N, C-alpha and C positions, 0 to 999 in steps of 0.2 A: 019338669018343664025345661030346665036347662039342658038335660041330657037328650030330650026329644028334639030340641032346637038344633043341637050339635049334629045329631044323626041326619036331620033334614038337610042341613047345609052340606054335609059330606056326601050324601046320596046325590044331591043336585050337582055337586062338583064332579063326582065320579061319572055320572051320565054324560055331562057336557064334555069332559076330557076324553072319554072313549070315542065319542063322535068326532071330535076335533082331531084326535091322534090319527084315526083312520084316513080322514080326508087329507091331512098333511103328508102322510107317508105316500099316498097316491100322487099328490102334487110334486113331492120331492123326487119320486122315481121318474115322473114325466118330464120334469124341467131340469133336474140336476142341480138345483139350488142348494147351496150349503146352509144358507139361513133357514130355508124351509125344512131341511133335514134336521137342523138343530131344534126347530120349533116342534117337529114331530116327536123327537126324543123327549123334549120338555113335556109335552102333553102325555106321553106314555109314562114317564116318571111320575107325573102328577096323579095319573090314574092308579098306579101302584101305591102311591102315598096315601090316597084315600082308603084303599083296602087295608093298609097297615094301621091307619087311624081307627077304622072299624074293628080290626083285630084287637087293638089296644083297649078300646072301649069294652069289648066283650070280655077280655081277660081281666080287666080291672073290676068288672062286676061280679067276679067269682067270690063266694063267701070266704070268711076267715077260716083257717085250719091251724093245726098244731105247728106246722112249719112257717105259716104266715099269720101269726095271731092278730095282726093289725089289718088283715085283709090284703087285697092285691091292687089297691088303687094306684100305686106307683107304676104299675105296668103301663098305664096310659102315658105317663111322662116318658118312660123308657122308649115306647114305640114312636112317640112324637119326636124324640131325639134321633131315632133311626131315620125318620122321614127327612130331617134336616141334613143328616149325613148323606142320604141318597141324592138329595137335590144338589148338594155340593159335588159329590164324587161322580155321579152318573150324569145328571143334567148339565151342570156347569162343565164337567170334564170333557164330555163328548162334544159340547158346543165349542169349547176352546180348541180342542184338537181338530175338529172339522174346519173351524175358521182359519187356523194356521195352515192347514193343508190347502185350502182354497186360495189363500194369499200367496202361497209358494207356487202353486200351479193353477192360476186363474183360467176359467173358461166361461164363455157366455152362458147365461141362463136361457134354456130353450122354452118356447111357448110360455112367456111370462104371464099371459092372461090367465093361465091356470092358477098361478100363484096368487094373483090379485083376487080371483074368485074365491079361492080357499081361505085366504087371509080375511076377506070380507065376512065370509060365513063364520070363521073362527072368532072374529071380533064380536059378532052377534051372539054366538053361544057363550063365549067367555064373559061377555058383558052381562048377560042374564045371570050367570052363576055368581059373578062378582057382586051384583046388586043384592042377591039373596044373602051372601056372606056379609055384606056391609050392613044390611038391615038387622041381621042376627047379632052382629057385634055391637051395633048401636043399642040394642035392647039390653045387652049385658053390661055395657060400659057406664051407663047412668050419666052422672054429671061430670065424670072424670074426662080429662083430655085424652086424645087418641093414644099417644105414646105412654102416658101414665096408666091408661086402662090396660094396655098390653103388659106393662111391668107388674101391675097388681092382679092381673087375671090369673086364676088358678085352673082355668079350663083352656088348655092350649089348642083344642081342636078347631074352634071357630076362628081364632086369629091366625092359625096356621093356614087354613083354607083361604082366608082373606089375603094374606101375604102371598100365597102361591098364585092366586088369581090376579093380584096386582102385578106380580112379576110376569105373569103370562100376558097381560094386557100390554105392558111395556115391551115385552119381547115381540109381540105381534106388530106393534108400531115400528120398532127398530127393523124388523124383517121387511116390512112394507117399504120403508124409506130406503133400506139398503138395496133391495131388488130394483126399485124404481130408479135410483141413481145409477146403479150398475148398467141398466138398460139405456137410459137417456144420455148418460155421459160416456157410454161405451167403455166402462171401466169395471170389468168382471171382478176385480180385486175387492170392490166395495161390498160385494155379496159375502165375501169371507170376513171382511171387517165387521159386517152386521152380525155374523155368527159369533165372532169374538166378543162383541158387546153384549150379546144375549147371554153368553157364558159368564161374563162379569156380573151381570144383573142377577143371575141365578146364584152365583157365589156369594154376593152380598146378602141376598135374601136368606140363604142357608146359614150363613154366619150369624145373622141376627136371631134367627129361630133357634139355632143351636145354643146360643148364649142364654136365651130366655128359658129353654127347656132344661139346661143343666142346672140352672138355679132352682127350678121346681124339683128336679130329680134328686138334688142334694139336700132337700128339706127346707122349704120356705115356710115362714110363719104367717099368721093372719095379718091383715092390713092394720095400720095404726089405729084406724077408727074402731075396728072390732076389738083390738087389744085394749083400747081405752074403755070400751063398753064392758068387757069382762072384768077389768080392774074395778070399775064403778060398782058392778054387781057384788063382787066379793067385799069391797070396802063398806058397802051399805048394810051388810049383815051385822046385826047388833053384837053377835058373839065374836066377831073378828076385831082384834085390836089393831092389827096392821097387816098389809100385804108384803111378804118378803120377796116373792118372785113369781112371774107368770111366764111359762114357756108354752109355745104353741107350734104345731107342725101340720102341714097339709099332706095327707096320704092320698088325696084325690080332691077334685073340685068340690065335692060335697062330703068330705070325710076329714074332719079336723080333730086332732088330739090336743087337749088342754091339760097342762100340769100346773097346779097351784101350790105354792108354799105359803101358808097362812099362820100368823101368830094369833092364836085365840086367847080370849080373856082367861087369865090364870085360874080364876075361881070356877070356871065352867066344869061341869062333870063330863064324863065320857059320853053319856047319853045326850047331853046338850050339844056337845061338839058333833056327834053323829047326826043329830037333827039339823044342825046348821049346814053341814056338808051336803046333806040330801037337798036342802032348800036351795043352796047355791048352785048345785048341779042342775036342778030342775029349771031355775031361772035362766042359766046360761044357755041350756038347750032350747028353751022356749024363745029366747031372744035371737038365737043364732042356730037355726035348724041344721046347718052344716056341721056343727059340733056333735060328734058321735061318742066321744069318750072324754070324761073329766076325772082326773086323779088329783086328790087333795092331800097334801102333806101338812100335818099339824106340827109346827115347830116354832120355838121362840126365835126372835130375830138374831140374838147373839149366837145361838146354837146353829142357826142356818148360815150365818156369816162364817163361823168356824169351820163348818162342813165344806165351804167352798175353797178353803185354803189347802194348798198341797201338803201332803204328809211329809214330815221330815224323813230323809233317808237314813236308816239306821246302819251302823257298821255291821259287817258280816258276823262278827263274834256275838253281837247282841241279838241278832236274828236267831242264831243257833241257841 
């Protein structure tokens, strides 16, 4: 369900951005507006970003093999990070360069009505895509706050599209105001200022997305609520004396690795421990379908604590 929702949002954004990009390039060529050219580049970059997200989803869905025994789920996080880099490097970079160029050599915008028509249509298209992304994000965030939901989300596709479209809406508003003021105040330099502001909006959006994606790419664990649930399941098992450690990592939105270090009752036989491990694994996977692998280490607490301590460095002669 989550994966189909993500694809629907991406396809909607891709279709909208392709239509908007074509109309913006036509308007920019007819009017010579720097702000409109920045918006055209912005929509083109967004279209490429949606294709990269689809590529990431496709590559992440490949099965595990000997080189990637835990699957390819992290591919999704990698390509989402690439999207953030492109927004910053291409979208923001071109907008800032175009804005500075227009500020240095300002010239009036020709046929401004073309810009207003295109910007109006773009707001309509982008607004429709933004609503689709917003609804999808609302479905996934549950009772969490907006920023909290982004921080805890393990599926970056939906919130990436949402933030892209939010930046696009802001950019369209800035472009509209900049072109209008440059015309009515007879100050062409304001068109360049608008392009510069659009670049800063894109840079801020890209920075935020890159920060969230690098956290996922470098190995985020499950949410505190899921962590507490896993602990409760393990602790409730009669054969478990105490829980030493719980380690988790997301390899994808629906691909979680759980590693448990448990101190079992000393009088348990190997068969009883094996039965308890199987029961714990089944309960965890039933309660949390996103958990695909559970590894359990049977170890006394003191032994586990000692294993965490760094080994003393031996002199070279003792090693020999």
